[in-house]
C-alpha positions in Angstrom: 163.3 170.1 58.4 160.2 168.0 58.8 160.7 164.3 58.0 158.0 162.5 56.0 156.2 159.8 58.1 157.4 157.0 55.8 161.0 158.0 56.4 160.5 158.1 60.2 158.9 154.7 60.1 161.8 153.3 57.9 164.4 154.6 60.3 162.6 153.3 63.3 162.5 149.8 61.7 166.3 149.9 61.4 166.9 150.7 65.0 167.0 147.4 67.0 164.3 146.9 69.6 165.5 146.2 73.1 164.5 142.7 73.9 163.7 142.6 77.6 160.9 141.5 80.0 158.1 144.1 79.8 157.2 146.1 82.9 153.6 145.2 83.9 151.4 146.9 86.4 150.3 143.9 88.6 148.6 146.1 91.2 145.1 145.6 89.8 145.4 141.8 89.6 146.8 141.6 93.1 144.1 143.9 94.4 141.5 141.5 92.9 143.1 138.4 94.2 143.5 139.9 97.7 139.9 141.0 97.8 138.6 137.6 96.8 140.0 136.1 100.0 138.9 138.9 102.3 135.6 139.0 104.2 135.2 142.7 103.8 137.2 145.6 102.4 138.3 146.4 106.0 139.7 142.9 106.5 143.4 143.2 107.5 144.2 140.0 105.7 143.6 141.8 102.4 146.8 143.9 102.8 148.7 140.7 103.6 147.3 138.8 100.6 148.1 141.7 98.3 151.7 141.9 99.6 152.0 138.1 99.1 150.7 138.5 95.5 153.0 141.4 94.7 156.0 139.4 96.1 155.0 136.4 94.1 154.7 138.4 90.9 158.1 140.0 91.5 159.6 136.5 92.0 158.1 135.4 88.7 159.4 138.5 87.0 162.9 137.7 88.3 162.5 134.2 86.8 161.3 135.7 83.5 164.4 137.9 83.4 166.6 134.7 83.7 164.7 132.8 81.0 163.7 135.6 78.6 166.4 135.0 76.0 165.4 131.3 75.7 161.9 132.1 74.4 161.1 132.6 70.7 160.6 136.2 69.7 157.2 135.5 68.2 156.1 133.9 71.4 157.3 136.8 73.5 155.3 139.2 71.3 152.2 137.1 71.3 152.3 136.3 75.0 153.1 139.9 76.1 150.1 141.1 74.0 147.9 138.5 75.7 149.2 139.3 79.2 148.5 143.0 78.8 145.2 142.7 77.0 142.1 143.5 79.1 143.5 145.7 81.8 144.8 143.3 84.5 148.4 142.3 83.8 150.3 139.4 85.4 153.8 138.0 85.1 152.3 134.7 86.1 150.1 134.7 83.0 153.0 135.9 80.8 155.4 133.1 82.0 152.7 130.5 81.7 151.9 131.5 78.1 155.6 131.5 77.2 156.1 128.0 78.7 153.1 126.6 77.0 154.2 128.0 73.6 157.7 126.6 74.1 156.4 123.2 75.1 154.0 123.0 72.1 156.9 123.9 69.8 159.0 121.2 71.3 156.2 118.6 70.9 155.7 119.7 67.3 159.4 119.3 66.6 159.5 115.9 68.2 156.5 114.8 66.1 158.2 115.9 62.9 161.4 113.9 63.7 161.6 110.6 61.9 161.6 107.5 64.1 164.9 105.7 64.7 165.3 102.5 62.7 164.9 99.3 64.8 167.9 98.3 66.8 169.7 101.7 66.3 170.2 103.7 69.4 169.0 107.3 69.2 171.6 109.9 68.2 173.0 112.2 70.9 171.3 115.6 71.1 172.5 117.9 68.3 173.5 115.0 66.0 171.6 113.6 63.0 169.9 110.2 63.4 171.6 107.5 61.2 169.6 106.5 58.2 168.7 102.9 57.6 
């Protein structure tokens, strides 16, 4: 039996998507970074610089794995799309995008909070501020 495309799409929407750090190919970006620091393509430092870049990207991916659940789903989607757009992918770019999005959200939330009345100490985190 062949399922109609709409039914297949509907079923796929019901299956939960695994929420994990994407696997990025950082080879291209590390090649470019390493070659920018080398004198020529035969410069032995290029291989060292590339290895340093790959190690750094792996360390940042490990950090992303630890923090991944703390980021908003919409930010993860947008930042992953941005980090993979244009060919060269980077965990550094992905983490930076997520941190900026999170920090902007925090700033917006703080700006929307009403100011505490004069002489009233701020409420502890998670508690409502007393009204005047």
